[in-house]
N, C-alpha and C positions, 0 to 999 in steps of 0.2 A: 348554446343555443336556442333557436329560433323564438322557440313556446314560452323562457325564461325572460331573455332581451325583449319581447312583447309583453308581457305579464310587470316588467317594471314599469307601466303609465300602470297601471292600480294603485289605490291608494294606502300609504305604507301600511297605515294602523291597518289596511283587508287585507294587506299580505300577510301580516303577523297573524291574523284568526286562523286564515286559508291554515299556513302552516300547523296549528295549534291541532285547527281539527282533522288534519290530514292524519294524525298522529294517534286520533283514537283511536279504540280495537275495532268496535263497528261500529262502522260510520253506514247513514242512511242521508241518499244525495234526494232531494226531492224538486222539480222545479217547474213551475206553470209549461205549458205548450206559447200561445195565443200572444205575443209582447215578452218574450222571453226564450224564447230556442227560435219562433219566427219572428219577423215582424208584422206586424199590422198592415192588413192590408183591405181595401174594397169589399174586394169578392172576400169572404172568407176561405171559400175551397178554394184559390189559390195559397194561403197562407204557406207557403213551405217555407224551415225550421235552414238555418246556415249546418252548410257542412260542416263546421269546423265544429262546433254542439254538439251535432249529432255524433263527429268520431271521437270527440272526449267523454261523451255518452258512452257508446260504445267501448271502448278503453278501462272506464274504469268498472264498466260492470264484470269484466274479467278479471279486476283483481279480488282476491280472497280477503274476507268480511265486508265485503263494501256495495249495500246493496240501491240499488239505483229506481227512478221511480219518476213518470210523468201525473202528472195530477191536474187534468185539463177537464176543464166545464161542457165541452165536446164529446160528444156519443161516442164512447169509444170504440166506435168502429169504422167513425170519422178522423179519430187520432187516431187504430193502428194505422189505416189506408193514410194519412198522410204522414206519420212520421218515418213509420216504415223504418224502427225500430227492431230489433234482434231480440226473441223471446228475451235471453238475460234482463232486458230492461221491462220493471213490470209500469203496464199500462193505468191507470185510475181516470173513467169519462165519468162524463155527469155529476161535479166535484164532488165527486166520491161513492156514489152512490151505483156507480159501475166499474170496479178488479178484473184485471185480464184471465185471475184463475174464476168466477163468479159470483151470480149478483150476490149482492154482502146480506142486500134484503129480497124474501119473497112475497111478491107482494097476493094482500086477500084481498077478497072478492068489493071489498071497502074502497080499497086502496083505489080498484081497476078500475073501480065506478065512475071515485071522483075526477082518473085521470082524461077516463073519459068524458065528462060533464066539463073539466077544465078545456081541451083539447076542443071540441062543438064552438065554449062559451066566445075563449080566443081570436079561433075563426070566424067566427062572426064580427067580430070586431077587428080584426085586419082587414074585412075582404075592399073596404073603401081608401085604405090606407098603400097610396103604392109606394117598395121602397123597401117595407121592416118587409121581415125575412123569418117563416119560422124553422123550428125547429123539433120536430120530435123526437124524444128519446126513451126506453124502456118505460120511464118514473119520471118526466116534467119534459115539458116544454118550453123551449129558448126562446124569448124575443130576439130578432137582432136590426136594430135600426139602423146600422152605421153605411148603408144605400141610400135611407130615404131623408126626404129635405126634413131640415130641424122642425119645422111646426106640422108636419105629421109621425116623426116620430114623436112629439112631444102629449101629441093627439090624442093616440094611441094606449100608449105610456102610460097616460093623462084617470084615460077609462079601463083597463088592465087593474090601474093601484087601486080602485073605484071596485073594480067589479071579483075577478075571481082571486086576486090578490089577498084579498077579506074574507075570506069559507072558512073554515075551518078545517082542519088537517093541510090546513096547501100553507109548504117553505115560500119560503120567496128568496130568490139570490139578487142583484143586482148587480149588476160591474159595466165596466165598460160599453157605451152602447144596447145591453142587451139585460133583459129579463126574464129569469127562470122561474118556474112552477115545477115546485118538483111534491107528492105525495105522502112523500117519507122522508124520515126527518135526515138531514143527511148535513156536509161541508167539505172544502177540503181541508179543514184542524180536525175533521173525525179520518179525514181519511190518511192524513199523514200519522196519527197514533196507531188506527188500524196497523199498518206497515212497518212503526217501530217496533209492535209489539209484536208482530212477527217474525222480529227479525233479529229482535232482542238489542235495538240499536244500541248503543254507549254515546251517541251521538246525532245527530242530526243538520243539514244543513237543505232549506227552504229559498227558493228563489223566485220570486214573483212580480208580477205587474198593475196586475185585477186589482180591487176591492175587495172583489171576494174571494183573495189569496191573504190577505189582514185575517182571514181567521186561521189558518194554518201559522201564522207568524203569532197569531196571540198563545196558538201550543208552544211556543219555544223555551228552554227556561237552560239554565246549569249552559253547559259545556256547546249549545246548541247556537245555531247562526242564518242568523232569515237579512235576505239583502232586496232590497226595494230595485225593481226598475221604472226607471223616467220619476216625475215627479208626483204632489203630493202626495195624505201626509199618510203616515205606516209608525207600525209598529213596530214595521225591522230594524234592527241596528246602524246596517250600511245600507247603502244607495250606491246606483248605479244608472250612468244614464243612457244607457239604448240595447240593445240584441248584441251586436257585435263587441261587446263588453263584457257577455257573460258568457262568451266563447272565453276570453281570454283566460275571464276567470275558471272556467270549467277545466282547459286545460293547465291551467294555474295549480288547482287544484291533482291534479291527473298527477303531474311530471313529480308532486310533493309526496301523494299517497304512493306516488311508486318507488318511490326515491326510501320513501319509512318503509313500507314491505317490506322489499327482495333490495336495498340498497345500490349507489349509482358501482361503476363499473369500478370493481376491490382490487388496488393491491393486491399483486401478493402478496401474502407479509412475511415471507425470508426474505423480501425486497424490499420491507422496509432499515431503515438505518436509524442506530442507536445515536444521541445525542449526550452525554450524559459529561456532570462534576463534580460526581462523587458529595451532593445539595440536588441538584433533580434533574431527568430525563427528558429526553423530547422525542417521536420521531421523526424522521421526513424520510417524503414520499425519493421517488425514482428522477423526478421535477425539481425536486428543492421545496416540497409545497409542508412547511412545517403541519403535520396533519394531528400530532399528540402535543399535547403542555400543560402539565400539573402545576399547581398549588397552593401556598407555599412549601407544597411538600411532594415527592413520588404519590404517594395516597391519599394526599388532597382532589378535589373534586379541582375538574380538570379544565383552564382556562382556552385551550385547541380541544375538541373532539372529535372532529373530520373522523378521524378515522372512525370512532363510530356512531354516528347521525348524517357526516355529510356535508358538506358547504357551511349551512344553518345552524351546525353546534362549535365551529370555530374554524378560520383557517387563516396560515400565513403565508399567503405563496409571493413565486416571484417567477416569471418567464422572458423570455422573447417576448418581444411589442408584438411582431409577427412571427409566433407560433413555428415553433418546428421539436419533434422531439430530439432528448438530450443524448450522447453520446457517454454518456455515463458520470457513475458516480460511485466516489471512491474514498477510503479514510486517510489522510496523513499518517505516510508510515509511521508506524511509533506513537498513533496522540490519539483522540476523540474527535479530531475534526473532520471536518465531512468535504471536499471538495463535488460540486453536481458542474458538468462543463457543459457547454452548447459549439457550435459553428464560431460566438463569434464572444458568446457570453460568459464569466464563471463564476459563482455562485460560491463563494466556502463562507459556514457555520461551524460557528462551534459556542457553548454554553461557558462562557469565563469562570475559571478556575477561582480567584479572589476579589468575585464582587461581594462586597460588604453583606454581614449575615440579613439569614432572614430575607434576602433578594433572590434570580431569578434572573436572572442575566442572561438575553442571547442573542451573540453579538449576526449577524449580515452581511458580507461584501459585496459587493458584487460588480464585479470589473469588466474590461473589455473591451470592445471597438462600436458597444450596438445602443439601441435603444430595449431596456428592460420597463415591461407591468408587476407592478406590484401588487399587490389586495391585501390590505390589511383589514379582519373578521376577527374583535376575539369577543370568544362567548361563554363570558366567568356561569360554576357550577353548572357545568353539562351543556352550558346553553340555555339555559333555562331563567339565567338575567337579562333581560335586559340592556342596552348600554350605547352610551350615545359618546361619541367624539368630537370632540372638539382640536383643533389647528392654529398652532403657534408655528412664531418665525423659529421654537425651535425642534419642534414634531408637534406629536398627538397625544392627549390627555384623553383615558378612558372613566368618563363618569358610570355610576351609578352600581358599581361595586363596593361592597365592604372592604380591598383592600389594596392598593391607588396599581395602575398600569399607566407606564408613556411608550411612549414611542420616538427615541431620540431619531430624530431625522432633518438637519439640518440643510434647509435650501429646496428640500422637498416639497412640493405644488399641488395636494393631498384633494381630492373631487369626491365628499362626506352623501352617501346618501343617507336617509331619518331611521334603516333599520339598524348604522352599525357599523357600515363598512367604507373605507377610505379607500382609494385607486390610485394612484401616479403612473404616473411616463417619466422614470427617470432616465439619461441618459450617462452612458461611464467612454471612454476614452481609455485608451496605455498609461495615462500616466495619472486621473483622475477617475480613481475609483466612487463608489457611493458604499456611505456604510449605516450600517440601519442594525439600533442597538430601540429591541424589548425589553424593560426592565419591569417588571412584577416585585411589589414590596415596597414602594415606591413614588414619589411624586415629582422624583429630582429632573431636570430636566438641561441640565450643565452639562458641560463637554466632563467628561474622562479622558483619565492615561489617554497617550494616539495607540493606535487601535493598532498601528506593528508592535507596538512595546507587552501590551498585551497578549496578544495571539502569541509570540516569542515566548510568554511568561509560560502559559497555558499550555502551551503542544511539550516547551522543557520538563513541566513537570512529569504527563503517561512517560516522555523517551526516557529520564534518566530511571525513573518507578522501572520500566522495563528494558534499561542497561543492565539492572542486578539480577534477573533474574534466570533463572537455570534452565536453558530450554530442548527438549530435545531436538535431537534431527528430520526424525518424520513432521513431515506437516509445521514445523516450523515458522511458518508466520501462520498460517490459521490457531495455533496454537499459538501466539503470540495477540491473537487476535479479540481468543478465550479469555485470555487471559485478562487482558483488558476491559473486556466485557464481565467479567468478574468484578476486576475493580469499579467495575463503574458503576455496580448495581448495588453496591458495598453505599451504605450512607455513611458519612465520614465525621459530620459530629456524633451519632448514636451509637455506630457503628455494624448496624445491626445491617444485613445481605434484605434486601430485594429480592424476593423467588421470580420474576417478573416484572419491565416495565409497564407491561398493561394489562388492561382489565378485559375480559368479553369478548376478546379473541376467540374464534370456533373451535372445537371440538371437533364440529360437524357445521358443514355449510349449511346456515339455513333451522337448526339444531337449535336446541336446546343447552344445550351444556355445554356454558360459558362463565368463565369465573371471574375472580378478581382475585388476579397475584401479585400485589403490589404494597402486600406488607412484607413481617419478614417472621418466614417457618422456622422452626428452630432447629430441627434434623436439616433441613432443604442447607440451613446459611453455616451451619454445619461443614458441611461437605461444601460444600462453596467457601472456607475458608480455607480444610482441609487442601482442597485444590493449588490451592495459593500455598503456603507451605508447602508443599510437594516441590514447586516452583523455586524454592529457596525464598520466600516473601514471607515473612514474618508478621508484620504491624497488624498484617487485616484480622487476621486472626484472634490477637491479641488483643484489641481492638471489640474483635464479637465477641470475648469468650466476658468479658469486662460487662456489655452490653447482657450478655445471661446472666453474671453477675448481682445484676442494677433488678434483674426480672426476677430470679430466684430472693428479693431481698423484701421484697410484697407480697411475698409468698408464706402459709406454715409451714412447707416445707413442697421438695422436688415433685413429691406425685397431687402436686396440685398445679402441674406445670400445661397450662395450655398449648397444645401446639404451634399456635399460631400468633404474632401482637402486632400491633404496629409501630412502624419504623423505633418511635421512643418507647417501646413494651408499654403503654395502656393495653390495656383490653378492647378487642372491637367491642362497637356496636352494633344489633344485628342486622342481617344482610336485608339490602331493598333494592329494587329494582326499578330501573331510569324506563317508564313507559312512550316516554317520550323521547327519545331517541332508536333509532333504528333498529343500530347494532351492522357491524362488520357483516355487507354481503346478505343482510336484514338476517341476521344471524339473532335472536331477540330468547331470551330478555335479555339486557342490558343489566348487570350485575353492579351495588357496590356494597362491599360486604364482605363476608364467607365467613357461611355456618358451620363451619369446620370448625371453627375454633372453641366449639362448644361438644367438639367431640374428646372421646378417650384413645391416645393415640400412643403405648405405649413405647412404642419403639424411640420415644424423641429420643430418651438421656443415651442408649450406643454409638451414634455419635456424634454426641455432644464430647463423652469420653472418649470418644478413639480420634478426636482433635489434642484433646487435652495431653493422649500420650503421644501424636505424632507433631505438638508444639512443643513439647517436654523435651522428644528425645531431638527436635533441629536446636532447642538454641539450648543445652546441656542444664536445664534444672530444672523443677516442676516447683512452683510457687504455695506459699501457703492457701494460698484463695483459692485456689487452684483443686487442692486436694479438697478439701472441708466438703467442695462442691461434688467433690467425683466420691465420697465418701457416703455425702448427704445423695447421690441417686443412687448409687447401688444399693442403700438402705428402702429406698422409694424400688426401686428393682426388688427387692427383699420384700417388700409388703405385696407385692400388685402386679408381679410377673405370669400367677397362674391364672388371673383376669381375661376375659377378651375381649375387644377392641375393636375399633373401628380401620386399626389399619394404615400401613401409608397411604393408600388409594385415596379414604377420607371417606370411603363408601357410604351413602347414606341409608345403608339399610341396618340391622341388628347386626349388635359387636359378633367374633366368632372369633375362639382360638387359632389366632392367624401363626404360620411356622415365621414367617417373616419377622411378624414384633418378638415372638418370642424367639430368633435367633436373637437380635437385639438388646431383650435381654438380658442373654449371656454373654455378647457383648462387652454389653457395662461391667459387668463382673470378672467375667476373664482382661479384661484392659485397667480396671481398677487394681488386678494385682499384681499382674505386671509393674505396674505403676510404682505398685507401692513396694514391693519385692527391690525393679531399678532404684528407688532413688531409698530405700531407708526409712521407710511408711509402715508404722505397723497399720498389716492386715486383719481383718474382722475375720476372727475367729468360724464365721458361715460361711463366708463368701467361695474357699472353696469347696466345702461339699454342694451347695448350693450352686456351682457352676456344673457342678457332676450331673447335680439331677433334674435341670433344666436341659443340660443334650443328651441325655438320658431320653427326656418326655419330649422331645420333638423327635430323634429317633425313632423312636416308638412308636407317637401318634399322627407324625406327621408324615410317615411314610407309607403311600396303599401298592400294597402287591397288583391291586386291578389294575392299577393304571401303571405302575410300572415307575413311579418317581414320587420324590414330595411338591405332595401339593398343595395350595393353597390355606387350608385348613384343617385344620380336625376331622370336620364333620361331612366333605362334599371329597369327590371323584375332580373337580377345576384346576384346573392349572392355574399359577401366578409367576409374569413376572422376574419379580423380587425372591422368588421362593430359590433365585439362584443362592443367595446371599447365605442359605447355609452352608454352600462351597467357598465362596468368595470373600466368607470373613476369616473359614480357621475351624466355624464347629465341625466339621469333619470335614476328613483330609480327601482335596480334587484327585486322586486314586481311588477311591474308594467306589463301587461298584453300581452303588445307587447314586452316587450323584454324576458317575456320567450316564448312567440311565433319565436321569434328572433333563441334565443337557437335552439331550435328543428326545426326550417326550413333548419340551418347551419351544423347539428349534419347531417338531414337526406341528403340534397344535399354536404357538402365537408366529415364528415365524412371515411371514410374509415379502418374497425379495427380500428389497433396503432398509423390510425397519421388520420391529418385533413390538407386538403387542403386550402391552399390562395385564389383561386377559381376558375370555372370549364372555365370561356367566352372563345372564344379568343382573345389575348393580342396584336395578330401579331406577336406571334413571332411559328415560324411552330417548329410542335414536343410539350414533353409532359412536366410533374417535377412530382417530389414524394410531399408528403407531409410534411409543414414544420411543425417541431418541438415545433416552437413558437406558432404554429397556435396552434397547441393540448393543450398547456400550458394557451393559455386562457379559450379555449372550457373549461381544468381541473376545472379555475376560475370561469365561466361562471358559470357551473355543483356547483357550490359548492353553488358560493350566491346564487342561483334559489332552494337551496335544495337537488341536487340529490349526495349527497358525494357514496354513491356506485359506483357511478357512475364518479366518478372524483379519484375515489383510485383505478379505474378499468382501464383505463387510463394514470396516473400518471406512474403506475408499468408499463403499454407494452411501456410508454414515455425511462423509465427506462432500458427496457430490450435492446432495442437500441443503448445502448451506449455501446461500444468499450473493450474489454481487459483492458484497464490503464483509463476505464472514461470518457472516450470523447467523442462528438457527436457532428456530424455534420449539417447542413444544414437542408436533409432533409430528409425524410426516404419512398421508392417504397415498396408500402405492393402484387403487382404481384408478381414481382418479388423476394422479402422479401430483399432488398440490402441497402442500405445511400447512401446518394447522396451530389451534393454539396458539395461546399466549407468547408475547417477544420480546425480546430475545430472549428466550428462557435459560435459567443458570442452573437445570440441570441437567437441560445438553450441553451446556460448553463446559462445565465442570469432568460431564464423563465424554468428550473428548478431549480436553488434556488427559484423561487418563490413560483412554485408550493409547493414546502417543503415544507416552512413555513408555507404556508395555511395549509396543513394536518395536519401540526405539531400543531394548532390553536385551 
């Protein structure tokens, strides 16, 4: 973009400061006029502002949470006439004594008398001073000498300093070729404070060139920014040479502020493609831009956060030197290797599956017959840590990080900017590809095994695993991709499953429903493992259950189980907000951590015990450790099933007696009883009658005659898609009229064409959300259980159509805006798709 290219001429330190300033919640931008927005000219009446500066100010003034003001020594009426700025830009004249909203001070009789005497005295002094010009203002007189000979100006100014300037009640302000005598106490610093207070600005920028501007510079503190134009002593931190540089500065600030508030042109979420190696995950845009990568773990801080913060938050891009749109992007079949193709360029990306421990190694192979532009801009800690890049014969070293990062790129000639960005033009021919290796967690730039061998090993890992699955004929390729996605979301070292690869992708564009899903939810992970067991792969479930065993070993009992943990099984820290990131398409706040960690969710036991049953049935045995865990979880249900909780959707409101949570408590006991009977274990005598008590309680209090449906909770008439599990779980016979009525009521209330919403009640959060693919999967299963196969097939096809070009599904879909929403790729969505394909295949 021209503005960004021109702004590159600004000092790097100033650019960094402007980027930081652009990210303040409420911004005040104030400028002087003469010498700042308009060049100094001999005739003040001809001082016209630079159009580029005016355009930038007008555009800044249209942004939310952004206030623009021009604070000048000129009279307000003259300032308005010359600048011709819209009403959105506040004008402050006479060094702060005139505001566009009216006088700040009303002149009393004594002040009016002083003003009259000052005017008469100065008129007498300049009678014989040709070229000296008087400007009369509502509360002051300004004496200009720019058009006078130096000796004439000196004589007149000396007389004024010795005369009216010494009078009581007169405030004197001297600037370049001007003396102003005011009858009230005011200055530009005071005016800046008034504006700051009026708009509750969290940071202010002031740009000025005159000595009168120093009083404003002296009021700046903390995150504020002061810029002096031209020479001379100043309290401002930064300096620009002239008014054209001011225009560049304002244009750069506009671009950064707009990007922070709204986000740049956001790539549709479903078009993002995941890289994975069971240790790390990354996301690519359709044009091969690495837009998301965390290190050392997927739930660590991002090294590249372009997805949520734009280019300044870090990216790694490869594209043809002469730009063009890519022809397409795909996974190499049966692998997690991604190819992005242009007419004469192919970029192949994969995360090395066999990299050393504690490493994140991304291999990028550039091939074809053309020249490509490579841009490498790492920004650790979500873009909050400035870095320096050092080029050597074997590649780049990233300095300033706690964990070492290098980019192996032998033979590539890099141009490095002061803000820690490297660019290179590389030439590739059919027999000479270029291999780039991003290595996080090491400073080793030495050669590794041949790239072709590493690629073959990485691809073979996935294809061999996939070959062992039993895939349905319905949407076979998409089910295979879903299986690979779930496997890619499992953390190989610990066995934990990520709920999704990302944080803070919005449930509503521009809204606040932005959550961090880079952790292991006990329930979600159990369902992911169940999906893979159903396809014939047991290793993932065994690994996950070992993770659960390790977590339980740290607790006094399963009833103290949190809903989610870090991938290493630790309790999460407090949920935090990253104010410096604008969010995807301007959706803020960007969150790290998840407050749901502190909630009570009594449904978590059911999916885990159900997983133990499915795994035991698949392998033909129940281990002692798993049975002890089942017993403990059944005991936890015995003690707590009657309590209200926050439920599967983690609503940040008061707990309720939720039907889904009660159903999952019933599932815990039902599957525990079945396991004990099947594998000859001693079943606690209280479980069987308690199972019946819970069932009776749900059927009595969960059914609502008024709405002819089982409802969300015992205390209301609102509906919830999760309540469908009363039939999906087996608690009630799907042929029961009450379940069939619930399916019909849920369809009428929560289905919207291609998707199904969780609920429509007020959950205490502002804004809306899309329909959930998981809820659509439940509806498909409910249709099949109630004999409505045609509707099931239609909804499944609509769900399939929502997948991106590489087969990935995020969390939600907005049927009104026809766009995907939520974190991506989402385990829930893919396990739901697998389940539906299997059911439709029967």
